[in-house]
N, C-alpha and C positions, 0 to 999 in steps of 0.2 A: 318600265321602259320610258314612259312619258315623264315621270319624275326625274329620271336620270338626264333626259334631254333638257328639261327645264333648268336643272342645275348647271348644265354646260352652257346654256344660253345666258343665264345670269352671270356666269364667270366671264363669258365673252363681253357682256355689257361692261363689267367692271374694268376689264383690261382696256377696252376701247375708250372708256372715260379717263383712265389713267394716261393713255396716249394723248388724248385731246388736251388734258391739263398741261402736259409737258409742252405740247405744240403751242398752245395759247401763251404760255409763259415765254417761250422763245420769241414769239411774235412781239409781245409787249416789250421785251428787252431790245429786240432789233429796232423797233420804232424809236424807243428812247435813245438808243445809241446814235441813230441818225440825228435826232433833234439836238442832242448834246454834243455830237461829234466825239463820242466816247469810245475810243478804240479798245479799252480794257473790257467794257461791257460787251462790245461786239465779239471779242474773243471768247467770252463765256458762252454766247449763243452758238458759235461755231463748234466749240468743244462738246456741247450737249448733243450735237446731231447724231453721234453714234448711239446714244441712248434711245433716240426716236427710232432709228433704224432697227435696233434690236427688238423693241416692243412691237414694231410693225411686222417683223418676220414672225415673232412669237404668236401674235394674233392670227396671222394668216395660217400658220401651221395648225393652230387649234381649230380654226374653221374647217380645214380639210379633214381633220380627225372626226369632227362632229358629223360631217357629211358622210364619211365612210362608215362610221359606227352606228349611226342612228337613222340615216336616210330620211331626214325630215321632209315634210310635205307642207303645202299651203303656206300659211303665214310664217311658220317656223322656217321653211325653206327660203322664203323671201327675206326674212331677217338675216339668215346666214349670208345670203348673196349680198345684201346691203352692207353688212359688216365688212366683208372682203373688199368691197369697193370703197367704203368710207375709210377703212384702214389705209388703203393706198393713197387716197386723197390727202389724208392727214400727213402721211410721210412726205408727200410732195409739197404740202404747205410748210412742213419743217425745212425742206430744201430751200423754199422761197425765203424763209426767215434767215437762213444762212447767207443767201445771196444778198439780202438787204444788209445784214451785219457786215459783210465784206465791203459793201459800198460805204457803210459808215466808217470803216477803217480808212478807206480812201479819202473820204471827206475830212477826216481828222488830220490827215497829212497835207491838206491843201489850205491855202489862205481862206479865211472865213468869208463866205458868200451868203447873202440873204436867200432863204429857201421860201418859195411861194407858200402862203398860208394854206392854200387849197390842198397842198400835199398832206398836211396833217389832218385836215378834215377828211380827206380820202382814206387816210390810215385808220382814223376812228370809225368810219363807216364800214370799212373792210373788216375790221376786228369785230364790230357789232354784228355783221352778217354771219361771221363764223360762230360767234357765241349763240346767236339765234338759231342757226342750223343745228348746232349741237344740243341746244335746249329742246328743239323740236324732236331730235332723236331720243333724248331721255324721256320726254313726255309723250312720245308717239303722237305728236301734234302736227297734223297735216297743214292746218291753217298757218302756223308759225313758219313752216317750211315754204309755203307759197309766198309769204311776205319776204323771204330772202330772195326769191326770184325777182320780185319787183325792185328790191333795193339794188340789184345788179345794174340796172339802168342808171341809177343815181351816181354810182361809182364811175360808170363809163362817161357820163357828162363831166364829172369832176376831172377825169383823166384828160379830156379834151382841153379843159380850162388850164390845167397845169402845163400841158405841152405848149399852149399859146403863151403863157407867162414865161416859160423857159426860153422859147424862141425870141421873145421880146428882150429878155435879159441878155441873150447872146449878142443880139444886135447892139444893145446899149453898152455892154461891158464885155467885149470879146476877150479881154484878159482873164475873165472868169470862166472861160470855155470848159476847162477840165472839170471844175466843180459842178457846173450846170449840166454837163453831159452825165455826170455821176448821179445827180438828182433825177435826171430823166430816166435812168435805169431803175432807180427806186420806184418811180411812178409806174413804170411798166410792170415791175414785180407786183405792186399793189393791185394793178388791174387784173393780173393773172390770179392773184390770191382771191379776188372776188369771184372769179370764174370757178375756182376750186370750192369755195364756200357754196356757190350755187349748185355744183355737182353733188355736194353732201346733202343739200336740201332736196334735190331731185331723187336721191337714193332713199331718203326718208319717205317721200311721197310714194315711191314704189313699194317700200316695205309695208306701209299702212294700207294702200289702196290697190296694189298690184298693177298700177298704171305707170308706164314709162313716160316720164314728164319731159324728156328732151324735146326741143322744138315746139313746145306748146305754151310758151311763156305768155302769149296773148290771152289765152283762156284763163290762166292762173292770175294774171294781172286783174282781170275782172273780179274773180273770186276774192283776191286779196284786198282790193279796194272796198268791196262790200264788207269784208271782215273788219277792215280798219274803221269803216263807218259805224258798224255795230259796236265796236270797242269804244269809239269816241262817244256814242250816244249813251252807252252804259256808264261811262265815266261821268258824263254830265248829269245823269239821273242820280248817281250816287252822291255827287257833290250837292245837288239840290236837296236831296233827302237829309244830308248832314247839316245844311244851313236852314232847313225848314222853308225854303223858297218854293212857290208853286211851279209846276211844269208849264 
């Protein structure tokens, strides 16, 4: 019985990782489509959405079968619950990628307008958050998951900066209103993407520790800052050892 359950859990992991790979690729292409104003690439993202939807439903159905057939408990039960929630978050991130791709199509049809550089920094940080959250899932690494929670504040700050830049752009070049409003929508989608990545990280924390992480960011910021400090110290020691310098 236990070996059968473990096989089903391993299969769920593989399917969830397959879904995450498709979602991450859609995001990358959506960001690139905005940057290049590439309507063709944006269409590819939109067309791929049905694949994400199909995998999401398949994973959820498998989770329900495992719950019914094996009645898992403790960590195995937390894993199944986390997979159901992460599965849903990934599908919603896929929807955000489609929304960004649609805005890219709109930008492609409008006169070229400078896009605030902070938007692309925001896109990079948002994608890094998702990658780190999924890495935390694969490695069952709670520390990585907590670092994602901290990064969400950085994206929020960048969002504020982008909005201020866009408002200033509208005042200076009102003829570019349509394009700047479209960019505003992209920034809003990125901010929401960061929230979804945070939700994935919180689900990883629940899976590993049995602790519901929502509304506890302050506690995890302290933990994550300490973890970052330890990582930096370890990196410095490794570099000193490599160069033969004394500590």
